[in-house]
C-alpha positions, -999 to +999 in steps of 0.1 A: -179+032+331-174+025+294-138+029+297-135+005+327-155-019+308-133-017+278-100-015+296-104-044+323-122-076+316-116-105+338-129-141+348-155-159+330-192-154+326-220-166+347-254-166+332-285-152+349-307-181+360-335-192+333-361-190+358-356-155+369-370-127+348-342-100+345-349-063+346-341-045+314-320-013+324-302+016+308-275+018+333-261-002+362-270+025+387-307+014+383-298-020+395-277-005+423-308+013+437-330-017+435-303-038+454-302-013+482-340-017+488-342-055+480-347-077+511-318-100+501-295-068+488-293-081+454-307-073+418-299-085+383-307-071+349-297-068+311-281-038+301-298-021+269-295+011+250-264+030+237-240+019+266-246-018+258-248-012+222-212+005+224-199-024+244-211-051+221-195-032+190-162-029+209-163-066+217-178-081+185-208-096+203-245-094+204-248-116+235-267-100+264-250-078+288-258-089+322-255-071+354-257-085+388-256-063+420-250-078+455-247-060+488-213-066+507-218-041+537-248-020+549-235+015+562-252+031+592-263+061+569-299+053+556-299+038+520-260+035+518-244+002+511-211-013+497-220-029+466-205-055+443-214-048+405-207-078+382-209-073+345-210-102+325-210-109+287-207-142+266-188-144+232-165-114+237-134-110+214-109-091+231-086-071+208-058-090+198-077-123+203-098-137+175-114-164+200-147-155+216-146-158+254-174-154+281-159-126+304-168-111+338-157-080+355-166-073+392-161-042+408-170-028+444-187+005+450-197+026+481-232+039+469-263+054+486-297+056+470-295+091+459-265+084+439-239+098+464-211+081+483-217+075+520-208+103+541-193+074+565-183+039+563-195+031+597-214-001+594-249-008+608 
């Protein structure tokens, strides 16, 4: 995951709404599991811990590392979804560029509550 974040940074940042209290998480997988069980299929939080620190050091920023998870598809296997995971950080300095920028990277993943991939991609 760290290699993905360090090598592919696309788009612009979107802040988590000020009225919502984000969860503090140590890994995006925590939010992926929350989103699977959420009525609206989404979850958001702030990444903390060593992974967040390493990414901040790499990109010379202390801005919070926001994670937003939304459900794209519900598979027929219980607890399995196609999720979009957005990782957002402001004031990122990309190597070779001295101007801080707001960045966002999105990726899709087939994921089940137990951490495994779905056995089938048949939708509900």
